[in-house]
Each structure stands twice: as C-alpha cells, then as structure tokens.
MIGU-206689 format. One record per residue (C-alpha): x, y, z; residue in one letter. Coordinates in steps of 0.1 Angstrom, whole numbers, padded with zeros to 4 digits, always signed. Layout:
N
XYZA
...
END
This chain:
370
+0069+0330-0064X
+0053+0302-0068X
+0037+0310-0106X
+0079+0311-0114X
+0084+0278-0090X
+0057+0258-0118X
+0076+0274-0145X
+0107+0260-0138X
+0097+0227-0135X
+0087+0227-0169X
+0120+0236-0185X
+0144+0209-0203X
+0177+0223-0200X
+0198+0227-0230X
+0228+0209-0236X
+0252+0237-0238X
+0241+0248-0197X
+0250+0214-0189X
+0275+0200-0216X
+0254+0172-0225X
+0226+0163-0233X
+0191+0174-0220X
+0184+0173-0183X
+0148+0164-0171X
+0126+0166-0142X
+0114+0132-0130X
+0098+0139-0106X
+0088+0168-0078X
+0072+0172-0046X
+0065+0194-0014X
+0087+0188+0016X
+0072+0208+0037X
+0062+0246+0040X
+0091+0262+0022X
+0106+0235+0012X
+0101+0226-0025X
+0124+0195-0038X
+0131+0183-0076X
+0150+0153-0088X
+0165+0156-0125X
+0176+0131-0144X
+0199+0129-0181X
+0201+0099-0201X
+0228+0086-0228X
+0265+0082-0226X
+0268+0109-0197X
+0240+0104-0172X
+0231+0125-0146X
+0214+0131-0113X
+0205+0159-0099X
+0189+0171-0068X
+0176+0204-0060X
+0160+0222-0033X
+0137+0253-0033X
+0137+0269+0000X
+0119+0302+0012X
+0140+0315+0039X
+0105+0335+0055X
+0095+0304+0058X
+0123+0280+0067X
+0152+0282+0098X
+0188+0274+0084X
+0213+0261+0109X
+0250+0248+0105X
+0258+0221+0129X
+0292+0205+0139X
+0294+0168+0135X
+0288+0159+0175X
+0283+0190+0189X
+0320+0198+0189X
+0347+0206+0168X
+0363+0172+0161X
+0346+0142+0151X
+0329+0133+0123X
+0291+0122+0119X
+0269+0116+0092X
+0241+0141+0077X
+0216+0121+0085X
+0224+0116+0122X
+0229+0150+0125X
+0195+0159+0109X
+0178+0134+0130X
+0191+0141+0163X
+0181+0178+0157X
+0147+0169+0141X
+0155+0188+0110X
+0131+0186+0076X
+0165+0189+0055X
+0199+0184+0059X
+0232+0186+0032X
+0263+0182+0040X
+0285+0214+0050X
+0323+0229+0048X
+0360+0212+0039X
+0373+0193+0071X
+0404+0172+0085X
+0394+0136+0071X
+0416+0113+0089X
+0442+0115+0118X
+0433+0125+0159X
+0419+0159+0140X
+0394+0148+0119X
+0366+0164+0122X
+0383+0201+0122X
+0367+0225+0099X
+0394+0240+0073X
+0391+0271+0074X
+0365+0302+0093X
+0338+0283+0112X
+0316+0309+0133X
+0291+0291+0155X
+0264+0316+0168X
+0289+0343+0170X
+0318+0327+0188X
+0350+0322+0161X
+0361+0283+0164X
+0381+0281+0134X
+0405+0305+0118X
+0403+0315+0082X
+0423+0297+0058X
+0437+0305+0021X
+0409+0337+0017X
+0386+0307+0009X
+0351+0322+0005X
+0329+0315+0034X
+0289+0313+0037X
+0272+0328+0068X
+0234+0329+0083X
+0226+0354+0100X
+0194+0363+0121X
+0171+0343+0140X
+0138+0332+0140X
+0123+0362+0128X
+0143+0364+0101X
+0178+0356+0085X
+0198+0366+0057X
+0225+0340+0034X
+0256+0361+0033X
+0287+0351+0007X
+0322+0365+0017X
+0358+0364+0022X
+0370+0374+0057X
+0401+0379+0074X
+0406+0376+0112X
+0430+0388+0133X
+0434+0372+0166X
+0447+0386+0199X
+0459+0379+0235X
+0445+0405+0261X
+0467+0399+0290X
+0456+0421+0322X
+0444+0451+0298X
+0477+0452+0271X
+0476+0434+0238X
+0504+0404+0244X
+0506+0382+0211X
+0487+0372+0180X
+0472+0341+0182X
+0477+0321+0148X
+0451+0294+0153X
+0419+0283+0166X
+0414+0247+0177X
+0436+0227+0157X
+0464+0209+0155X
+0496+0232+0173X
+0525+0237+0150X
+0560+0245+0153X
+0563+0282+0164X
+0529+0287+0169X
+0499+0301+0193X
+0467+0281+0191X
+0437+0285+0215X
+0416+0260+0227X
+0381+0265+0234X
+0356+0236+0250X
+0341+0231+0217X
+0374+0208+0206X
+0368+0187+0231X
+0380+0175+0265X
+0420+0180+0256X
+0440+0200+0237X
+0458+0166+0223X
+0490+0186+0217X
+0528+0172+0228X
+0549+0179+0260X
+0572+0204+0238X
+0550+0236+0245X
+0535+0255+0270X
+0498+0259+0279X
+0481+0289+0298X
+0450+0272+0313X
+0423+0300+0315X
+0390+0299+0338X
+0358+0322+0342X
+0387+0351+0324X
+0415+0340+0345X
+0447+0322+0343X
+0443+0295+0367X
+0481+0272+0359X
+0509+0279+0336X
+0522+0246+0324X
+0557+0237+0308X
+0564+0211+0286X
+0530+0193+0297X
+0507+0184+0268X
+0468+0174+0259X
+0460+0195+0294X
+0423+0196+0302X
+0402+0221+0285X
+0380+0241+0312X
+0345+0245+0305X
+0339+0278+0320X
+0374+0290+0299X
+0399+0282+0272X
+0435+0271+0272X
+0463+0289+0253X
+0490+0268+0237X
+0520+0281+0222X
+0553+0261+0211X
+0591+0272+0195X
+0599+0306+0197X
+0567+0316+0215X
+0567+0294+0247X
+0587+0315+0269X
+0573+0348+0258X
+0536+0334+0270X
+0548+0324+0300X
+0566+0359+0305X
+0537+0377+0297X
+0512+0361+0321X
+0508+0346+0356X
+0482+0327+0380X
+0451+0349+0387X
+0460+0371+0356X
+0429+0381+0336X
+0434+0367+0300X
+0405+0373+0268X
+0407+0367+0235X
+0396+0396+0207X
+0386+0388+0174X
+0388+0416+0144X
+0370+0407+0114X
+0370+0428+0081X
+0358+0417+0048X
+0380+0412+0016X
+0352+0418-0010X
+0338+0447+0009X
+0372+0466+0008X
+0384+0455+0047X
+0351+0464+0058X
+0343+0450+0095X
+0323+0419+0099X
+0300+0415+0127X
+0298+0383+0140X
+0272+0387+0165X
+0238+0364+0158X
+0255+0347+0129X
+0272+0312+0119X
+0297+0307+0090X
+0310+0275+0070X
+0337+0275+0048X
+0345+0256+0016X
+0342+0275-0018X
+0350+0283-0046X
+0318+0310-0054X
+0305+0296-0084X
+0283+0331-0092X
+0291+0368-0082X
+0264+0395-0086X
+0244+0372-0108X
+0277+0363-0133X
+0298+0329-0135X
+0334+0336-0115X
+0353+0323-0145X
+0382+0308-0124X
+0378+0274-0132X
+0411+0262-0136X
+0426+0234-0118X
+0421+0198-0123X
+0398+0194-0092X
+0373+0220-0106X
+0373+0208-0142X
+0367+0172-0137X
+0332+0160-0133X
+0325+0149-0099X
+0297+0151-0073X
+0287+0180-0058X
+0270+0203-0034X
+0264+0240-0041X
+0238+0267-0024X
+0226+0299-0043X
+0208+0329-0033X
+0182+0347-0052X
+0181+0389-0052X
+0145+0382-0033X
+0166+0360-0009X
+0150+0326-0021X
+0176+0296-0015X
+0184+0269-0040X
+0203+0240-0026X
+0222+0215-0056X
+0235+0180-0047X
+0249+0166-0080X
+0255+0124-0077X
+0285+0114-0093X
+0314+0087-0096X
+0291+0063-0109X
+0291+0064-0148X
+0264+0040-0155X
+0241+0058-0136X
+0255+0096-0129X
+0292+0109-0139X
+0289+0142-0119X
+0294+0180-0127X
+0326+0203-0131X
+0320+0233-0113X
+0313+0257-0145X
+0287+0230-0153X
+0272+0236-0119X
+0274+0274-0121X
+0257+0275-0152X
+0229+0253-0139X
+0226+0276-0110X
+0224+0307-0135X
+0198+0291-0157X
+0173+0298-0121X
+0185+0334-0122X
+0210+0334-0093X
+0224+0361-0080X
+0255+0346-0058X
+0261+0309-0055X
+0287+0286-0037X
+0302+0256-0038X
+0303+0234-0007X
+0325+0200-0002X
+0317+0175-0026X
+0328+0140-0036X
+0317+0111-0010X
+0306+0138+0011X
+0279+0152-0010X
+0244+0145+0011X
+0210+0153+0008X
+0184+0140+0035X
+0148+0147+0035X
+0130+0138+0061X
+0157+0117+0078X
+0165+0099+0047X
+0193+0102+0021X
+0176+0106-0010X
+0208+0111-0035X
+0234+0084-0044X
+0269+0093-0021X
+0297+0079-0037X
+0318+0066-0008X
+0316+0023-0014X
+0309+0024+0024X
+0274+0047+0015X
+0272+0079+0035X
+0302+0097+0042X
+0306+0112+0083X
+0316+0146+0077X
+0325+0174+0099X
+0297+0199+0096X
+0260+0203+0083X
+0237+0226+0067X
+0202+0221+0086X
+0169+0232+0075X
+0138+0236+0099X
+0100+0246+0099X
+0095+0282+0117X
END
C-alpha cells in the first residue's frame, strides 16, 4: 500500500476528471502512523483547494462524536477534536441548524449501539463497527421500526427519537437528548426510571428526563391511548427492528456500531452513482466526503468553496469522479457548505466558507492512533 500511495502522489489529474484545469499536489506529509495528508490546488479561472487524508484503519481508530456529548447543541470540529485528543477530525452528518433543537441529527444516528435518532427519507448512512482490535466501515440505507413494550405486550409504534414532538406523534426522549423534553403542555408524558413507569403526566410539558431511563411523549390522537396503556410501576421498554434497504431487508445489528447520516452515496460497488440532478448537487460548493477501498483503506476529502478567487468548490459529480480516480469502491457525501472542516492536530487546515469562520456542527468523525 505504501508503494501505491507514493505513486498516487505524483498524479496530475486530467481536466475531464474535475471539469476544469489540472489539479496538482502542492504539499504532502505524514500526520501520524496510518494518516497521510495531501493538499491539492488548481490555478486559473476556476481555482480549487482540496484536502485529502489517506487513513489505514488497522492503525487508526475511528469514532463518531456528538457536539457537547448530547443530541442538542453545536460545537466546532476543532473543539471536539481537542477535547477528545483526536489526531484528525472532519464534520459529520446533517443536523438542525436553528432554534432550540439545533444540533439535532437529521436522520439515523447510532452511538455505540444505541439508536439516538431515527432514519429520515431513506437517506444513506455511514457506520463504523468494531473496537480497538479492528473496525469495519459500512455504507447503507437502513429502516428502523421502534415500538413500546409495556408489561410484556407491544403497545405503540414510536415515530421519533430525541427530536421535536409534532402533531399526532409519539417521541422517545433519552438522557442523551438533554435534561428536559422541551415539549409544550398539549401532550402526555410517561416518565420511566430503571424500566418502570414512575409518573404519568397530562398537559405538562418540558419534563425532566431521568438519567437512568427515558420519557415517552405523545400528542394528538395518541395522547389518550398511551396513557391508557400504562400505569405507575408498569414495566416499559423500547425495542428496535433495523433492516437494510440495500440488502433486501436483511436484519441490521447495531451492537458495537455507530452511524451518522448525510448522503447521497457517491460511488457504489466501484461505479459513480448517476443521480446528481438537483441544484444543490450540480452546483459547486464546499464538500466533505469519505471513501473506502476494497482492501479497507479510507480516503477523506474536504473541498474548499464559495471563494471565487481561491476555491470555487465541487459538484457532487466532480467529487465522485475525483474519489473514483483512486480506485475507491464505495464513497459517501457528508454535510458540506459552511460545515466542511478538516482539523489536523487541533488546527483547522482548510478554509471554512462561513464569514464567521469555523462553523459549530452537530457531530464529527474523529481519528485516533490505536
């Protein structure tokens, strides 16, 4: 693999790969054992700055990190990387940007086997499974059906996890959400501690979330039913059934896995996915993406953009073709725009596009030495 890496460093990519003039390596260095960095620049009327990490997962541990260790709230990638002592870090998936729910993941989020946010719109997710002895990266589309089991009987389907409660809704709030549910007074909330119902509250919102339990919150037509299904000291637990859309409904085991959601998929089974037709995908913007080779090597790309004199950014098609030039088998787009950030040894090395500088985000992907 080292020989392949050295050869790739010398490549000047032709214009048809990136839709413009040639892209050249201007600097490269080894960040740590298992992490190498390259900086690419394209000059001319469509300038481009692009940052690439090549990562050996046999030597590097990958971890997903929530901002401030909770569902709600935002934090910069550099702050998360420094706080956790990571060698490198990038921004993660989509999240709520505004309001009291800012930071809330928009789609599936799994932390060390625990589902904290439900899938949204069948979006693709990237997962990392395994621990210190070795990790596997996965790209998938996953459906999750969550249900409440009360006194041994399946009672209600749960529609949401750790998000704003809507009309005619049932949402579970776990301690990872924060201290309170932030709901209004129009619903019913079941407080569960150590698996047992401790309180049934009607028309009282924003209740405390037990550190050793959860809150079941219902509104509209589900409000009466959920209250009728339980009583104080009822035993209640939450069960999930997860299945892969890409693997024809095969069961998904989240044990020892973490997932974050963004998308779309850029490359699947070695072929560029030909679905980039919306304005946001065909326009050039700052981008963050991750790719996996058959032998397990990882490629992380962060593209600067929205700076016409420095870097115009990339379309998703250009980004996919750039990754494919490395022989990548599967690649996946992460959150981009002002969120796109690359941190190496505690310092931001790319040029985030927000006028205020590095954007606080909802989650990050961090890289550590094994």
